[in-house]
N, C-alpha and C positions, 0 to 999 in steps of 0.2 A: 504494499500500500504506499503510495507516495505521500509526501507532506501535505499537499492540498486536500487529498481525500481524508487524511487524518484530521485536519483542521475542521473539515465539514462534519465528520462523524463524532468528534469529541463532545459537542454540546448534547447530542442525542444520547451518547453513552453515559454522560453525567446525569442526564435527566432520568434514564432508565435505572441508573444506580440508586438514585434518590427514591424513586417511586417503587422499586421492586425489591428493596431490601429493608432491613430494620432501621436504616437511617431515615426513612420517610417521616415518621412522626417528629423526630428531632429537628430535621431541616425545615420542614413545613411549620412546625411549632415556633421555631426561631424567626422565621420569616414573618409569620402573623404576630408575634410578640413585638417585633420591630415596627410593624405597621401600627399596632396599638400605641406604642411608645411615641412615635413621631406624629400621631394624630392623623395620619393618612387614612386609617380605617378606624373610625370612631363608632363603636357599638353603643346602642342606646342602654343607659343604665337605669334600672327600675328605681324609682324614688317614691317613697310613701306619700300619699296625698296629705295635705296640710291638716286635715281633720283626723285626729286619732280615733281608732276603733273604740267604741264604748266598752268600759270595763264591765265584765259580766258580774251579776250579782250572786251572792252566796259563794259556794265553793264548787264551781263547775269542773267537770272532768276535762282532761286534756284531749282534744279531738284526734290526735295522731298517735296510734299505738303502732310504732314502727320498731320492731326488734332489729338490732344491728350488732355487729361484733367488731372489736377493735382489731388492728393489724396483729396484735399479740394474742388474739383469740378470746378476750374478755367480753362477755355479752353486756349489752347496753340498750336501753329503750329511749327513743326520742321524747316520750312523755316525762322522763326524769328532768327534762330541761324546762318544765313549766315555770313560768315567772321570768324567763329570759327571752330576749330577741334571739331567734335562731337563723343563722345563715347556712342554708342547706345547699351544697353544690354537688351535682352528679357529674362525674368525670371518669376518664379512663386513661391509662398511660399510653395507649396506642392512639389517642385522639389529639391531633395537632392543635385545634383551637383550644382544647382543654389545658394543654401545656402552655399555650400562649398567655392565657389569663391568669395562671397560677401565681406568677411573681407579684401581680397586683393584689391578689387575694391574701397572699402571705404578708404583704406590707400593710394591708388594712387590718389583718388579724393582730399584728404587733401594735397597732395604734389604738384599738378600741379597748374599752373597759370590759374585761372578760368576766367580771362579776355580773354584768348586765347583758352581755352579748356572748352567745355561744356559736361556735363554728362546727359544722358537721360536713366534712369533706367525704362524700360517699363515693368510694371507688366501685366502678361497674366492671372492673377487671375480673376475669375468671381465674386468673393465676395470681394468687395472693403474693407469691414471691416477686413477681414483676412489679406489682403495685408498691410493695415495700422497698424494693431496690430503687425504683424511681424517686419515691419520696425522700429516702435517705440520700440518694445520690444529689438531689437538689438542695438538700439541707432544709427542707420545710419543716416548720415546727407546729403548723396547725394540726388539730386532731383529725386522723383519717379513720374511716370505718368502712365496713363491707356489709352488703345486704345479706340477709339470711333467707330470703324468700322473694316473692313477687312484690314490687313496690305498689303501694295503694296511691289513690289520688291524695294529694296534688303532686305527688313525686313521680308518677308514671309519665314520662316524657318520651316522645319519639325521636328526640335529638339530644345530643350532648355537645358541649356542656349545657347544662340547665341549672338555674338557680332559683330557689324558692326562699323568700324571707317570711318567717313566721313571727307574729307578734307574741307578746309575753303569755297570752292565753291560747296560743295555737292557731289564731286566725291568720290566713294568708294575707300578708300586707303587700307583697309584690312578688312577681315572678318574671324571669327572663330566660328565654331559650336562645342559646347561641352564645358566642363569645362577647365578653364586655370587660371594660376597665373599671374595677370597683374601687380602686384606690384613688378616690376623689374627695375633696372636702365636702362636697354636696351629699354624696352617698354616706360618708361617716356620719355627717349631721342628721341625716334621715334615720339612721340606725339608733342614734342617741335620742332623737325625738321620740321614736317608737318605744324605746325602753322606758321613757318617762310615763308612758300610759299604764305601766304596771303599778304605779304608786297609788 
């Protein structure tokens, strides 16, 4: 093969290498993260409306009985987070847009008051070892969980990433399907405002 043919086929070979190997989610996630960071691809961020949901009277039960398990195998139930705003994000290690938005979620996680806001990063990976390796490799500190069965509404989404924000009493305050940059002052303020409705 002469030099001219090599130059013509090299981009195609690199493209195939990215799309047909395990490098695909890493490369595409990096490109999408770059687009988010530069503002070239701005996803809509769900923000709670100005009026807080009414505080339920009495001692209502939490509407979401969602059994989960930690990456270490410890069982947890979403209902144990009653009283906190809950940021639930459905993701997978093989999903490039999931990878792209995770640095922003990690940054937000480090900024919020975790006594009032809980994070549930729900991995949809079938291989627990891959999810664990990805989270550890990136140095993420937010809590990661695995599903133990079929996801009920409002968590049953046909696309990932998908994010559901629950108010302190389990009400769905916001939902966003697709990639978004959650590390914004406006979004952090909306979580804080929603947390005040628990008082």
